[in-house]
C-alpha positions as CSV (number, residue, x, y, z in Angstrom):
1,X,-11.1,48.4,69.8
2,X,-12.9,46.9,67.0
3,X,-10.7,45.5,64.2
4,X,-11.5,47.3,61.4
5,X,-11.7,50.2,63.1
6,X,-9.4,52.3,60.6
7,X,-10.5,50.2,57.3
8,X,-12.4,52.6,55.2
9,X,-12.6,49.8,52.3
10,X,-13.5,46.1,52.4
11,X,-14.8,43.5,49.9
12,X,-17.6,41.4,51.6
13,X,-18.6,38.2,49.9
14,X,-22.3,37.2,50.5
15,X,-21.9,33.9,48.6
16,X,-22.2,30.7,50.5
17,X,-19.6,29.7,52.3
18,X,-18.9,26.2,49.5
19,X,-18.7,28.8,47.2
20,X,-16.7,31.1,49.5
21,X,-14.3,28.2,49.9
22,X,-13.6,26.8,46.7
23,X,-13.2,30.1,44.5
24,X,-12.1,32.6,47.2
25,X,-11.7,35.9,46.2
26,X,-8.5,37.8,48.1
27,X,-8.7,40.0,50.2
28,X,-12.1,39.0,50.9
29,X,-14.5,38.7,53.9
30,X,-16.8,36.3,54.4
31,X,-20.5,37.1,55.2
32,X,-22.9,34.5,53.6
33,X,-26.4,36.1,53.0
34,X,-28.2,32.7,53.2
35,X,-27.5,30.2,55.4
36,X,-26.8,32.5,59.1
37,X,-27.8,35.7,60.2
38,X,-26.6,38.1,57.6
39,X,-27.6,41.5,58.8
40,X,-26.1,40.5,62.3
41,X,-23.0,40.1,61.2
42,X,-22.4,42.7,58.2
43,X,-23.7,44.9,61.1
44,X,-20.6,43.2,63.5
45,X,-18.4,43.2,61.3
46,X,-18.4,47.1,59.5
47,X,-19.9,49.3,62.2
48,X,-18.8,52.0,59.9
49,X,-21.7,52.9,57.8
50,X,-19.5,55.7,55.9
51,X,-17.3,52.7,54.4
52,X,-16.6,51.9,51.3
53,X,-17.8,48.5,50.8
54,X,-17.7,46.1,47.6
55,X,-20.0,43.6,47.3
56,X,-19.8,39.8,46.0
57,X,-23.3,38.3,45.3
58,X,-24.5,35.5,43.3
59,X,-26.8,36.8,40.0
60,X,-29.9,35.7,42.1
61,X,-28.9,37.2,45.2
62,X,-27.5,40.2,44.3
63,X,-30.4,42.4,44.1
64,X,-31.7,41.6,47.6
65,X,-28.6,41.5,48.7
66,X,-27.9,45.2,47.7
67,X,-31.4,46.1,48.9
68,X,-30.2,44.9,52.6
69,X,-27.2,46.3,52.5
70,X,-28.9,49.5,51.5
71,X,-31.8,49.1,54.4
72,X,-28.5,48.5,57.1
73,X,-27.8,52.4,56.4
74,X,-24.5,51.7,54.3
75,X,-24.4,54.3,51.8
76,X,-21.2,53.5,50.1
77,X,-21.9,49.7,48.7
78,X,-21.9,48.7,45.5
79,X,-22.1,45.4,43.5
80,X,-18.2,44.1,42.8
81,X,-18.3,42.1,39.3
82,X,-17.1,39.0,39.9
83,X,-14.7,37.7,36.7
84,X,-12.2,35.3,38.2
85,X,-11.6,34.0,42.0
86,X,-8.0,34.0,43.0
87,X,-8.2,30.0,44.3
88,X,-9.5,28.0,46.9
89,X,-9.2,27.7,50.9
90,X,-8.5,24.4,52.7
91,X,-11.5,22.8,54.3
92,X,-12.0,19.6,55.4
93,X,-14.5,17.2,56.0
94,X,-15.3,15.2,60.1
95,X,-14.2,12.2,58.6
96,X,-11.0,13.8,57.2
97,X,-10.5,15.9,60.6
98,X,-10.8,12.7,62.4
99,X,-7.9,11.3,60.6
100,X,-5.6,14.2,60.7
101,X,-6.6,14.0,64.5
102,X,-5.6,10.4,64.9
103,X,-2.3,10.2,62.7
104,X,-1.1,14.2,64.7
105,X,-2.1,16.5,67.4
106,X,-3.0,19.5,65.0
107,X,-4.0,22.9,66.6
108,X,-7.8,23.5,66.8
109,X,-8.8,27.1,66.9
110,X,-13.2,27.1,68.0
111,X,-14.2,30.4,67.9
112,X,-18.0,29.6,69.2
113,X,-18.9,31.9,72.2
114,X,-17.9,30.8,75.7
115,X,-21.6,29.8,76.6
116,X,-21.4,26.9,74.1
117,X,-18.4,25.3,74.8
118,X,-19.9,24.1,77.5
119,X,-22.2,21.5,75.3
120,X,-18.6,19.9,74.9
121,X,-15.6,20.9,73.1
122,X,-12.3,19.7,70.6
123,X,-9.7,18.3,73.3
124,X,-6.9,20.8,73.7
125,X,-8.7,23.2,71.5
126,X,-7.8,27.0,71.4
127,X,-10.9,28.7,72.3
128,X,-11.6,32.2,70.6
129,X,-14.5,33.5,70.0
130,X,-15.3,35.5,66.4
131,X,-16.9,38.2,68.8
132,X,-13.2,38.6,70.1
133,X,-11.2,38.1,67.0
134,X,-13.4,41.1,65.9
135,X,-12.1,42.8,68.9
136,X,-8.8,42.1,67.7
137,X,-7.9,39.3,69.7
138,X,-5.7,37.1,67.5
139,X,-5.1,33.1,68.4
140,X,-2.0,32.4,70.3
141,X,0.2,31.8,67.9
142,X,1.3,32.0,63.9
143,X,0.7,28.1,63.2
144,X,-1.8,25.8,61.1
145,X,-5.3,25.8,62.9
146,X,-8.3,23.5,61.7
147,X,-10.8,26.3,62.9
148,X,-14.5,25.3,63.5
149,X,-17.3,27.1,64.9
150,X,-21.3,25.2,65.1
151,X,-22.2,24.8,62.4
152,X,-19.5,26.3,59.9
153,X,-21.0,29.5,59.1
154,X,-18.8,32.1,61.3
155,X,-15.7,29.7,61.4
156,X,-15.9,31.0,57.6
157,X,-15.7,34.5,58.9
158,X,-12.8,33.5,61.2
159,X,-10.8,32.3,58.3
160,X,-11.6,34.9,56.2
161,X,-10.5,38.3,58.4
162,X,-7.9,36.4,59.7
163,X,-6.5,35.4,56.5
164,X,-7.0,38.8,55.2
165,X,-4.8,40.3,58.7
166,X,-2.5,37.7,56.9
167,X,-2.4,35.2,60.4
168,X,-2.5,31.4,60.4
169,X,-2.5,28.3,57.8
170,X,-6.2,28.0,58.3
171,X,-8.2,24.7,57.6
172,X,-12.1,25.1,57.7
173,X,-13.7,22.1,59.5
174,X,-16.8,21.5,56.8
175,X,-20.1,21.3,59.2
176,X,-18.4,22.4,62.4
177,X,-18.9,20.8,65.8
178,X,-22.2,19.9,65.4
179,X,-21.5,17.8,62.4
180,X,-18.2,16.6,63.8
181,X,-20.7,15.2,67.4
182,X,-23.5,14.1,64.7
183,X,-20.8,12.0,63.0
184,X,-19.4,10.5,66.4
């Protein structure tokens, strides 16, 4: 069953992942307009085209975002005025991640798809693809996780969904697995 089957109202934050993490709006879900596949992820997140959607966008992207949302058939979407952010979501650099992993055995949640694991993975990471989170699968335990995907886009979506559901203490790995491997 899809994670948003019963939800009739949602706030979508289309700003960059950095803006989302540093200036989080409580109750919002990240679907970055640039730097990822916005249309693909929006339709996966919100299959109900009649849901009430409030959209957070930068001033420069607002018209393009709303045009795209309307073209996709979301009939009840409106731009949300951004007055202030609620706070910052935790995120760490690859250097900080390596230091944490050396000093303790922090739990890692890998939200890449199964075919991506063959490229390598972080030792002892719990594997839970974002596509499965969207279908209602949740991490095995309600604990602190460092979350990563390939490049940092999907992990922010996953963190925003799990936070909305009140699950876990979540920390995003900036740049994802690709940046982690580039720094080896």
